[in-house]
C-alpha positions as semicolon CSV with decimal commas, in nm:
position;residue;x (nm);y (nm);z (nm)
1;L;-0,014;0,029;-0,004
2;S;0,191;0,337;-0,087
3;L;0,022;0,671;-0,017
4;N;0,122;1,014;-0,142
5;L;0,001;1,337;0,000
6;E;-0,242;1,423;-0,231
7;S;-0,420;1,082;-0,111
8;L;-0,338;1,181;0,240
9;F;-0,539;1,524;0,211
10;Q;-0,790;1,429;-0,008
11;T;-1,148;1,421;0,177
12;P;-1,224;1,073;0,279
13;Q;-1,591;0,951;0,129
14;I;-1,829;0,929;0,398
15;Q;-2,016;0,560;0,396
16;E;-2,336;0,485;0,537
17;E;-2,227;0,159;0,707
18;P;-1,873;0,273;0,777
19;N;-1,702;-0,088;0,908
20;I;-1,420;-0,071;1,189
21;A;-1,127;-0,081;0,959
22;E;-1,184;0,220;0,773
23;D;-1,249;0,362;1,075
24;I;-0,945;0,263;1,244
25;I;-0,747;0,366;0,864
26;F;-0,946;0,741;0,881
27;K;-0,789;0,780;1,222
28;T;-0,444;0,701;1,192
29;I;-0,443;0,912;0,873
30;S;-0,573;1,162;1,075
31;K;-0,301;1,126;1,308
32;I;-0,028;1,162;1,026
33;K;-0,200;1,478;0,878
34;T;-0,152;1,638;1,237
35;L;0,213;1,538;1,255
36;I;0,282;1,640;0,925
37;L;0,127;1,991;0,997
38;K;0,255;2,017;1,269
39;N;0,611;1,939;1,127
40;Y;0,534;2,295;0,914
C-alpha cells in the first residue's frame, strides 16, 4: 500500500455503514496529517 501526500489530504468518502477497519485507517491518517502539519 503506497500513499502520496495528495491522497492523504483528500477528503475520505463518507459511507452509510463504515466498518471498523476503515474507521481505524481514517483515524490513523488523521494522526499522520496532524504530525505533518506540526512539522511545518
